[in-house]
N, C-alpha and C positions, 0 to 999 in steps of 0.2 A: 309836578303832574304833567303828563304829556297831554297838552290841550287838544291837539289834533286827534289823538286816539280817543280822548274822552268825548269829543264832539261826534266822531264816527260811531262810537258805541251808543251814544244817546239817540242818534238818528236810526241806527240799526234796531234798537229796542222798539221804536215807534213803527218802523217798517215791518218788523217781524210780528209785532202784536203782543209780545211777552218777553220777559227776561230770559226764560229758558230757550225760546226759539231764537232769540238773538245770539245766545251762547252757542247754539248748534251752528248757526249761519257763520259765525266768526271763528268757529273752532276754538272756543274758550270755555272755561268752566262757568256754570251759573254764579258761583261765588265770586269769580273775577269780575263778571258783569255787574253784580250788585255792588261790589267794592268800588269799581270805576264810577258808577252812577253816584254813589254816596260821596265820594271824593269830589266829584264835579259839583254837586249841590252844596257841599261844604265850602268849596272854593268860591262859588258864586254868591253864597249866602242866602239862597232862596231854594224853595222846594220846586222841582220841575215836574214831578209826577206824583199823582195820588195813586197809591198801590193798595189793592185788596188781594185776597186769595184768588179772585176770579177775573179781575180786569185792571187795566191801567187807564188813567185819564190824565190829560195835560192840565196843569194849572195855567193861569193867565201868563205867568212868567215863563212857564215851559213852552207855551204856544209861541210867544215872542222869540224865545231863544231858539226854538226849532227852526223858525223862519231864517234866522241869521245863520244857523249851522248849515242849512241846505244851500244857502247862497254862497257861503265861504267854501264848502266842499265842492260845489259845482265849479267855482272859479279855479280851484286847485286842479280839478279834473280837466277843465278846459285848457289850462296851462300845460299839463302833461300831454294832452292830446295834440296841442300845437307842436310840442317838441317831438312827439312820436311820429308826426307826419313828415318830419324832416329826414327821417331815416330813408336811406336808399333801399334797404332790404328790411322786410318786417322781422321783428324779433319778439320773443315772449311765448305765451301760451294762449291757445284758443280753446274754448269749451263749447261743445255742440251736442245737441240731443236730437234724435230722430226715431221714427217707428222702426221696429226691429228689422223686418224683411226689407223695407225700402232702404234703410241705412246700410244693410249688408250688401245689397245689390248695386246701389247707386251712390250713396254718400261716401262710404269707405273707399272705393276705388279712386274717386276724385280727390279725397283728402290725402290718400297715400301719395298720389302724384304731386300734389301741392307741397307736401312735406319734403319730398325728395328734391324739389326745386327750391325750397326755402329752408335751408339747413339750420337756421337760427331759430326756427319755430318748433314748438311742441304742441301736442293736441290731446284733449280728452274727448272721446266720442262715446256717449252713453246712449245705447239703443234700448228703448223701452216703449211698450205699447199703451201705457197709461198717459193721461194728461199731465204734463209737466209745467209747473209754475216756474218759468225761467227766471223771474225776478227773485222769488223766494229761494230757489235752489241754486242761483248763482251762475246760470249759463249765459254765454255771450250770444248764442244763436240757437234757434230751434227750427227744425224742418217740420212744417205742419201740412197735413192733407185734410182739407175741409174748410168750411166757412168760419171766419174768425168772429167770435163774439166779444173779445176783449179789446176795447178801444185804447187800452194802454200799450198796445203793441204796434210797431211799424212793420209792414209786410213788404217783401220783395217777391213779386210773382215770378214763378219759373215754369209754369205750365198747368195742365189740368189732366186729371185721370178719371176715366169713367168706371163705374161698376159694370160688371158683366155677369151673366147667368151662364153656368156651365153644367154639363152632365157628361158622364162617361159614354163612350160609344156603345158599350154593352147595355147600359140602361136604355139608351135611345133605340137600340135594336130590339130590345125586349118590349118596350112600351110605345115606341113611335116618338115623334118630335112634337112637343106642345107648340101650338101656333097662337095661343092667346093666354094672357096671365090668369084668366079665370079658371083655366084647366089645372092650375097648380093646387087647387083645393083637393084634388084627387091624386096628387103626386107626392112622393117622399122628398123631403128637403133636408139640408144640413144647416143648422142655425148656430149663431154665436151665443154663448152664455150671457144672460142678462140683456140681450138685445131684444128688440121688438119682434113679435111674431107676425108683423105686417111688413110685406115688402112693397116698396113704391114702384110704380110703373107710369110711364107717360103714355096715355091713351087719348087720341084725338085732341092733342094739345093740352091736356089736363093731367095733373098728377093724381093718380088713384092708387089705393092700397089694396093688396090682396093678402088675405090671411093665409099663413102657411102652418103646416102641422109637422114639425121636424121629426124625422126618425132618430135624429141625434143632435145634441147641442154640445159645444165645446168652447173653450176660451182661447184656442190657438188656431191661427189660420192654416198652419201646416197640417193640423189634424183635420180641419174642414176639407182641405184639398185631398188628403188621403182617403177620407170617407167617400168623397165624390168620385175620386178615381176608382175606388173599389165598387162603385155602382150602388152605393147606399142611398143616394138622392141627388137632387139639384143643389148647387151652391151659388151664393151671390158674393162675389169678391171683387176687389179692385183689379184692374187689368194686369198690373205688374205682378200681382201675387200669383196669377195663373199663367203667366207668360210661358214658362218652361213646359207646363202641361199642354198648352195650346200648340206650341211648336212641335212637341213630340206626338201630338194627337191622342194623348191619354185623357184629355178633356176636350169637348167641343162646345162652341158658343151656341146658345139658344135664345129665343125671344129677343133677337137683336133689334127688332122694330119698336121695342117698347122701353128702351133704356132711358133713364132720366139724365138730366144735365150732368156733365162731369164735375168732379170735385176739384177745386183749385189747390194748387201746390205752391207753397211759399216758404221762404225763410222769414222768420220773425225775430225782432229784438225790441227791447223796451223803449218807449218814448223818452223815459227819464234817464236813459244811459247814452252818453256820447258813444258813437261808433268809432272805436279805435282804428288806427291805421292798419293794424294786422288783421282785424276782422273785415274791414272794408276790402283789403287786398284779397282775402280769401273769397269773399262774395264776388268781387269782380272777376276772379280767376275761374270760379267753378259754375257761376250762374249760366253762362253760355253753354258749356258742355252738358250741364244737367238738363237744360231746355231741350237739347238735341236728343238726349237719352229718353226723356219723357215723350217727345214727339215720335220717336221710333217704336214706342210700345204698341202692341196690337190693338186695333180698334175695329169693331165689327158692327157699329151702328149703321144701318142701311137706309134709314129714312132721310 
């Protein structure tokens, strides 16, 4: 029996929460996971897990063995990390996830340059606009825009991005320019699907919410921008999302005196995972240029 593989499988089952989830994470069949666990329990002569159709629970022996497994695997990982840091050039694969548009505009160009300079590296860049559990899904890094609620992640701050309110010049010419958030109760807006119908504004030092009545809702920012560009209503987007329209003049910023605090932008990685030399090299290489890119984005807050 491969003891290291068995220990890794046992820990993966507990981290994933089920045998099938561990199989998916390890790219193995559920039958292989069950067989490995059974062989491990037979080898140790104890039951490690109580298994029902709905849940897993550790036995006392399983709790003790899990502690030892985590310590042993951490020591192995630490040894590999120390060897990895001796490399002059990073080698291996790095896996990254980021929001779709931000990743296309800012992460992909920096990653491309880094890969050209580090020919021994390969990368997986997965761009997706849903929340990604980087531990569960096996990513080295994630680029997050917003406040972090998960204390299990370490963050490396690279800037901040404000929301802005935009409308087409045609809509402004037709209706005038709103000068207070309360006026939005009588304005068409473009909303995001399943998002709140309340938009926050900072008014006299306090965050207040204004109800909107969207003329259209959608789940894609590109569609929001198209609708706003076509004069269908006011949109609320992050500044990088509207940058091209703002530069071309196809959208104009409004209500700039009432913008809320900008959203932090950060790379995140798990506390529980040692940062490999290749990941650290990538972070050290791209953090500065990314900060410059974010700082150069349009900002219209006038107060």
